[in-house]
Steps between C-alpha positions, in 0.01 A plus 500: 500500500860448604716792617706486178180506289374798704833681445477448123138618492589808708784579259269466199230719658743758642423869485727798546788683341771239553314215327682353202238466227773425245504134609268266309337200662343182373223408742401134520258372763191288534141619469394734778856581610457871428693534173258742340462704820877529538552596136222760515656657810839513328357647180293759688801597712715548190234710331423714806868556582567609142767232456305353209294718269180325382618480138810302607314249714502140379330218690467167322263222598426160351124518451245756383307440823800586718570807286145624551522428872828688531362805316186499716699475822743773396209733426348415840834559679553836331141602582553396863819702521324796340222478759761495780720773350608765750530796262322638196827472307521128581134452399561677168807283431304182577213624278752524213630148570145362508423670168799340323485163674328342198800593285752319719656188350338230713448204272564139420834406350323442166341843498828662600686323218232600250534866603877476458460351153253772404703788641833390350424301184826581323724403792382140478614258230154342516327736257254784544191277503623269778246413768578363846313176556265567784377156594543127460263491201725738307799283582305187407387653170858601419619148580237342273581735212872441529451122503252511211723704272816304588341184354149549358504142364449374857144625469429355154287212631282740697469736206447253214327204668297696752459830315633728775612850402802665657272720713298201622822321599625802691164548672487131598854517634415804713179338631696189601754716675234702688296200614782267599725754667782358292850632540704592195852364514746716309784323328 
């Protein structure tokens, strides 16, 4: 790790009363570089210092696996700090944090967007039944449906000559997408 990288990590993991937790960071680094560790330290420091109440915490990841890992590590870090707490008051405060840790907003971007849509349905012009697409299959399905309904006659040969139903065509399209790792090109 270079000295400048160490300085950035130290700033992100900083503790104390003069730390500026009002600054947001985008952390990009390769596997094993310590991204999750650094973020967990920063989150735990903000929670323990009182700079960020648990209900205002937002940490967004890209995958469900990384979300689960982050939640697990945060719970472990809070438990470790509780075990090492110097006073009964500090232990009680950490006990409270541990109890509400499952309610903190640590999620994928898709899950976060879905919660926003659900919590503020009338602020969005998208309609009250809008769902955030949570994976490539949802996007692929939406793409197929849009293409199908823009020009259903494109599928006439498959429907009339081969006897495919709409659902069979959609299912076949999705299977092709899943098995070939195709990429949808948006126009």
